[in-house]
Backbone as CSV, one residue per row, in Angstrom:
resi,resn,N_x,N_y,N_z,CA_x,CA_y,CA_z,C_x,C_y,C_z
1,MET,-1.174,19.078,2.420,-0.889,18.731,3.788,-2.056,17.961,4.406
2,ARG,-3.275,18.221,3.978,-4.445,17.544,4.531,-4.393,16.051,4.244
3,ARG,-3.963,15.665,3.032,-3.870,14.249,2.662,-2.922,13.533,3.601
4,PHE,-1.795,14.152,3.933,-0.820,13.558,4.824,-1.444,13.304,6.201
5,ALA,-2.209,14.261,6.692,-2.850,14.104,8.002,-3.860,12.974,7.972
6,ILE,-4.595,12.825,6.873,-5.564,11.740,6.742,-4.845,10.402,6.768
7,VAL,-3.746,10.290,6.039,-2.999,9.041,6.004,-2.472,8.697,7.383
8,LEU,-1.897,9.667,8.095,-1.404,9.396,9.445,-2.533,8.955,10.361
9,ALA,-3.673,9.583,10.246,-4.807,9.190,11.072,-5.232,7.770,10.754
10,LEU,-5.224,7.406,9.483,-5.594,6.052,9.095,-4.605,5.031,9.621
11,VAL,-3.332,5.314,9.475,-2.319,4.385,9.958,-2.465,4.181,11.457
12,SER,-2.754,5.230,12.175,-2.842,5.113,13.630,-4.129,4.444,14.087
13,THR,-5.142,4.306,13.213,-6.387,3.693,13.641,-6.618,2.325,13.020
14,LEU,-5.609,1.739,12.381,-5.761,0.394,11.870,-5.672,-0.587,13.032
15,VAL,-6.636,-1.464,13.120,-6.698,-2.419,14.217,-6.548,-3.828,13.646
16,PRO,-5.461,-4.559,13.998,-5.308,-5.901,13.446,-6.347,-6.852,14.024
17,LEU,-6.853,-7.730,13.161,-7.783,-8.764,13.596,-7.043,-10.085,13.634
18,GLY,-7.681,-11.110,14.119,-7.067,-12.435,14.207,-6.630,-12.956,12.850
19,VAL,-5.641,-13.826,12.867,-5.113,-14.432,11.652,-5.664,-15.837,11.544
20,ASP,-6.136,-16.222,10.357,-6.633,-17.575,10.140,-5.497,-18.575,10.238
21,ALA,-5.755,-19.706,10.864,-4.768,-20.783,10.901,-5.064,-21.704,9.723
22,ARG,-4.197,-21.703,8.729,-4.390,-22.526,7.540,-3.148,-23.361,7.314
23,PRO,-3.330,-24.626,6.992,-2.158,-25.450,6.696,-1.666,-25.169,5.279
24,SER,-0.680,-24.314,5.146,-0.068,-24.032,3.855,1.277,-23.384,4.111
25,GLN,2.063,-23.276,3.066,3.358,-22.628,3.216,3.221,-21.111,3.160
26,GLU,2.129,-20.633,2.618,1.891,-19.199,2.535,1.198,-18.742,3.821
27,PRO,1.748,-17.721,4.490,1.092,-17.239,5.721,-0.322,-16.752,5.421
28,ALA,-1.178,-16.874,6.396,-2.546,-16.391,6.250,-2.548,-14.871,6.121
29,PRO,-3.526,-14.307,5.429,-3.623,-12.851,5.333,-3.844,-12.231,6.711
30,VAL,-3.366,-11.007,6.877,-3.616,-10.254,8.105,-4.597,-9.137,7.744
31,ARG,-5.665,-9.066,8.489,-6.731,-8.095,8.209,-6.711,-7.012,9.279
32,TYR,-6.774,-5.763,8.842,-6.826,-4.610,9.729,-8.118,-3.858,9.457
33,LEU,-8.758,-3.391,10.508,-9.949,-2.564,10.341,-9.562,-1.097,10.366
34,VAL,-10.266,-0.302,9.589,-10.129,1.149,9.651,-11.299,1.640,10.488
35,ILE,-10.991,2.285,11.608,-12.010,2.758,12.536,-12.022,4.286,12.496
36,THR,-13.190,4.859,12.247,-13.329,6.311,12.314,-14.546,6.622,13.182
37,ALA,-14.359,7.537,14.104,-15.434,7.940,15.022,-16.055,6.726,15.707
38,GLY,-15.212,5.734,16.047,-15.682,4.566,16.764,-16.406,3.531,15.928
39,ARG,-16.442,3.721,14.621,-17.149,2.787,13.736,-16.190,2.213,12.698
40,THR,-16.454,0.982,12.296,-15.667,0.366,11.228,-16.024,1.043,9.911
41,ALA,-15.001,1.581,9.237,-15.228,2.293,7.977,-14.569,1.597,6.795
42,GLY,-13.759,0.578,7.058,-13.093,-0.121,5.968,-12.071,-1.101,6.506
43,GLU,-11.197,-1.550,5.602,-10.189,-2.514,6.017,-8.996,-2.520,5.080
44,GLN,-7.919,-3.075,5.584,-6.719,-3.367,4.805,-6.440,-4.853,5.030
45,VAL,-6.215,-5.590,3.962,-5.861,-7.008,4.062,-4.502,-7.174,3.405
46,VAL,-3.543,-7.726,4.161,-2.169,-7.866,3.686,-1.833,-9.343,3.571
47,ARG,-1.319,-9.726,2.392,-0.908,-11.108,2.141,0.581,-11.133,1.812
48,GLN,1.327,-11.974,2.516,2.738,-12.216,2.202,2.754,-13.356,1.199
49,LEU,3.236,-13.113,-0.010,3.179,-14.113,-1.070,4.480,-14.885,-1.239
50,GLY,5.481,-14.574,-0.455,6.772,-15.244,-0.590,7.637,-14.552,-1.625
51,GLY,8.929,-14.801,-1.554,9.840,-14.198,-2.517,9.884,-12.683,-2.453
52,GLY,9.590,-12.112,-1.278,9.622,-10.656,-1.143,8.425,-9.950,-1.736
53,ARG,7.348,-10.705,-2.015,6.146,-10.111,-2.607,5.050,-9.939,-1.555
54,VAL,4.395,-8.788,-1.593,3.298,-8.455,-0.689,2.138,-7.965,-1.536
55,GLU,0.933,-8.395,-1.177,-0.268,-7.905,-1.843,-1.176,-7.327,-0.775
56,ALA,-1.716,-6.147,-1.018,-2.584,-5.503,-0.036,-3.806,-4.910,-0.718
57,THR,-4.964,-5.170,-0.135,-6.175,-4.478,-0.544,-6.477,-3.461,0.558
58,PHE,-6.989,-2.313,0.147,-7.274,-1.254,1.115,-8.489,-0.483,0.650
59,GLU,-9.425,-0.295,1.572,-10.590,0.535,1.253,-11.214,1.056,2.535
60,PHE,-11.837,2.209,2.418,-12.662,2.738,3.501,-13.686,3.675,2.908
61,ASN,-14.761,3.890,3.652,-15.853,4.744,3.205,-15.961,5.933,4.153
62,ASP,-15.880,7.114,3.561,-16.015,8.358,4.308,-17.138,9.165,3.661
63,ARG,-18.357,8.945,4.118,-19.529,9.638,3.564,-19.648,9.449,2.057
64,GLY,-19.449,8.220,1.608,-19.565,7.902,0.185,-18.286,8.075,-0.598
65,ARG,-17.277,8.632,0.024,-15.972,8.777,-0.635,-15.011,7.793,-0.001
66,GLY,-13.856,7.646,-0.605,-12.834,6.775,-0.033,-12.220,5.884,-1.096
67,PRO,-10.974,5.494,-0.870,-10.268,4.681,-1.851,-10.674,3.213,-1.797
68,LYS,-10.411,2.527,-2.877,-10.511,1.077,-2.946,-9.394,0.642,-3.889
69,THR,-8.325,0.071,-3.313,-7.136,-0.224,-4.112,-6.640,-1.647,-3.901
70,LEU,-5.916,-2.112,-4.897,-5.154,-3.355,-4.832,-3.714,-2.974,-5.116
71,SER,-2.812,-3.321,-4.192,-1.392,-2.995,-4.354,-0.584,-4.278,-4.366
72,ARG,0.360,-4.326,-5.277,1.317,-5.436,-5.337,2.703,-4.823,-5.188
73,ILE,3.436,-5.293,-4.186,4.743,-4.734,-3.865,5.765,-5.847,-3.854
74,GLU,6.893,-5.624,-4.527,8.020,-6.546,-4.463,9.155,-5.845,-3.737
75,VAL,9.686,-6.513,-2.725,10.733,-5.939,-1.896,12.057,-6.604,-2.234
76,GLY,13.075,-5.779,-2.439,14.401,-6.295,-2.766,15.301,-6.350,-1.548
77,ASP,16.594,-6.434,-1.808,17.580,-6.465,-0.725,17.428,-5.240,0.169
78,GLY,17.560,-5.437,1.456,17.476,-4.328,2.399,16.060,-3.889,2.699
79,GLY,15.049,-4.616,2.201,13.663,-4.285,2.506,13.088,-3.122,1.737
80,VAL,13.756,-2.691,0.683,13.298,-1.552,-0.110,12.494,-2.061,-1.315
81,PRO,11.296,-1.519,-1.546,10.508,-1.950,-2.696,11.233,-1.712,-4.027
82,THR,11.178,-2.717,-4.899,11.758,-2.609,-6.234,10.669,-2.584,-7.306
83,ARG,9.462,-2.913,-6.936,8.326,-2.857,-7.856,7.066,-2.585,-7.036
84,VAL,6.259,-1.629,-7.502,4.989,-1.301,-6.859,3.959,-1.087,-7.957
85,GLU,2.805,-1.717,-7.791,1.677,-1.488,-8.703,0.445,-1.252,-7.840
86,VAL,-0.241,-0.147,-8.085,-1.461,0.176,-7.352,-2.551,0.444,-8.385
87,THR,-3.673,-0.260,-8.249,-4.808,-0.050,-9.151,-6.075,0.099,-8.315
88,GLY,-7.098,0.676,-8.910,-8.382,0.837,-8.230,-8.901,2.243,-8.378
89,ASN,-9.421,2.796,-7.271,-9.881,4.186,-7.303,-9.372,4.924,-6.072
90,ASP,-9.203,6.252,-6.239,-8.707,7.085,-5.147,-9.871,7.552,-4.259
91,TYR,-9.567,8.431,-3.336,-10.546,8.928,-2.376,-11.777,9.518,-3.064
92,TYR,-11.572,10.189,-4.200,-12.677,10.830,-4.916,-13.260,9.952,-6.010
93,LYS,-12.922,8.660,-6.011,-13.442,7.654,-6.948,-12.872,7.776,-8.354
94,ASN,-11.758,8.501,-8.508,-11.078,8.547,-9.794,-10.287,7.249,-9.988
95,THR,-10.292,6.727,-11.205,-9.533,5.518,-11.504,-8.041,5.805,-11.394
96,ILE,-7.313,4.880,-10.773,-5.864,5.047,-10.629,-5.126,3.823,-11.160
97,THR,-3.986,4.093,-11.736,-3.023,3.071,-12.123,-1.664,3.679,-11.844
98,GLU,-0.987,3.154,-10.839,0.298,3.697,-10.408,1.344,2.593,-10.487
99,THR,2.515,2.937,-11.017,3.584,1.947,-11.115,4.920,2.550,-10.687
100,PHE,5.751,1.677,-10.157,7.132,2.006,-9.815,7.946,0.744,-10.048
101,SER,9.143,0.898,-10.618,10.010,-0.264,-10.800,11.469,0.172,-10.826
102,VAL,12.321,-0.759,-10.449,13.759,-0.563,-10.548,14.279,-1.656,-11.460
103,GLU,14.873,-1.240,-12.575,15.439,-2.192,-13.532,16.735,-1.623,-14.079
104,ASN,17.764,-2.458,-14.096,19.070,-2.059,-14.639,19.589,-0.764,-14.021
105,GLY,19.383,-0.594,-12.712,19.909,0.567,-12.010,19.127,1.850,-12.199
106,VAL,17.932,1.763,-12.817,17.109,2.952,-13.045,15.746,2.756,-12.392
107,ALA,15.335,3.726,-11.568,14.009,3.727,-10.954,13.069,4.532,-11.842
108,ARG,11.895,3.952,-12.123,10.884,4.636,-12.945,9.552,4.607,-12.214
109,TRP,8.807,5.710,-12.283,7.514,5.768,-11.635,6.535,6.540,-12.489
110,LYS,5.253,6.220,-12.300,4.182,6.907,-13.029,2.914,6.813,-12.188
111,ASN,2.271,7.960,-11.980,0.976,8.002,-11.309,0.165,9.148,-11.907
112,GLU,-0.956,9.450,-11.331,-1.831,10.484,-11.887,-1.273,11.898,-11.751
113,SER,-0.251,12.083,-10.933,0.333,13.407,-10.733,1.664,13.613,-11.428
114,GLU,2.403,12.536,-11.649,3.740,12.692,-12.224,4.237,11.393,-12.839
115,ARG,5.309,11.539,-13.568,6.054,10.382,-14.065,7.510,10.804,-14.130
116,GLY,8.389,9.850,-13.934,9.795,10.212,-13.961,10.697,9.010,-13.836
117,GLU,11.991,9.301,-13.819,12.996,8.262,-13.617,14.236,8.904,-13.014
118,ALA,15.018,8.069,-12.323,16.241,8.540,-11.673,17.132,7.329,-11.428
119,PRO,18.422,7.566,-11.285,19.304,6.441,-10.944,18.864,5.821,-9.610
120,ALA,18.830,4.510,-9.569,18.452,3.795,-8.338,19.712,3.573,-7.519
121,VAL,19.990,4.509,-6.628,21.189,4.426,-5.793,20.795,4.374,-4.333
122,ASP,21.731,3.907,-3.515,21.511,3.816,-2.076,20.255,2.995,-1.786
123,ARG,19.565,3.364,-0.738,18.321,2.682,-0.354,17.170,3.676,-0.381
124,ARG,17.050,4.402,-1.448,15.962,5.366,-1.577,14.640,4.629,-1.616
125,PHE,13.618,5.257,-1.059,12.319,4.619,-0.897,11.269,5.388,-1.682
126,TYR,10.560,4.708,-2.570,9.465,5.318,-3.311,8.209,5.253,-2.443
127,VAL,7.612,6.401,-2.173,6.352,6.456,-1.440,5.253,6.694,-2.469
128,SER,4.384,5.715,-2.633,3.355,5.822,-3.660,2.314,6.880,-3.306
129,LEU,1.676,7.387,-4.322,0.641,8.406,-4.153,-0.629,7.799,-3.567
130,ASN,-0.946,6.565,-3.963,-2.205,5.940,-3.574,-2.011,4.601,-2.868
131,GLY,-0.842,4.363,-2.320,-0.537,3.077,-1.705,-1.256,2.835,-0.389
132,PRO,-1.217,1.593,0.075,-1.891,1.221,1.315,-1.079,1.613,2.554
133,PRO,-1.693,1.660,3.718,-0.970,1.994,4.944,0.206,1.060,5.238
134,VAL,0.122,-0.210,4.819,1.220,-1.134,5.091,2.534,-0.651,4.483
135,GLU,2.448,0.180,3.473,3.653,0.746,2.859,4.455,1.548,3.885
136,ALA,3.774,2.250,4.772,4.483,3.001,5.821,5.213,2.045,6.754
137,GLY,4.659,0.866,6.950,5.335,-0.151,7.756,6.631,-0.620,7.122
138,LEU,6.650,-0.729,5.802,7.870,-1.099,5.092,8.932,-0.017,5.274
139,LEU,8.517,1.231,5.222,9.444,2.335,5.395,10.040,2.335,6.806
140,ALA,9.201,2.050,7.787,9.678,2.027,9.178,10.703,0.925,9.347
């Protein structure tokens, strides 16, 4: 339950910064600061890559601990992720490699806590173990 509270606190304290104006077809990255106790402790940078693909880096420092991840998310029809890859390190600096995919009507996932598969029906949403805060925005 403590992890959930930390994530909610992080989501509520992300502060968007200005977006760079760049002449390209790809939107500029959006950068969010993670603020704890009134100080900048990290950031999340979200890039829209087109074709329903999103890339996000996320990190923060909490007294020498904190995650540093790179997430690649592909969103299918209805805004539901069909592929998620998260790499980097978790809050305690353990190496992570997390995957989720939907192929041929079957959802498969693997992370440091579990692995499994199930029929991909309806608009079920995979919530990653180590994903970035922007993932909660996709769910909303």
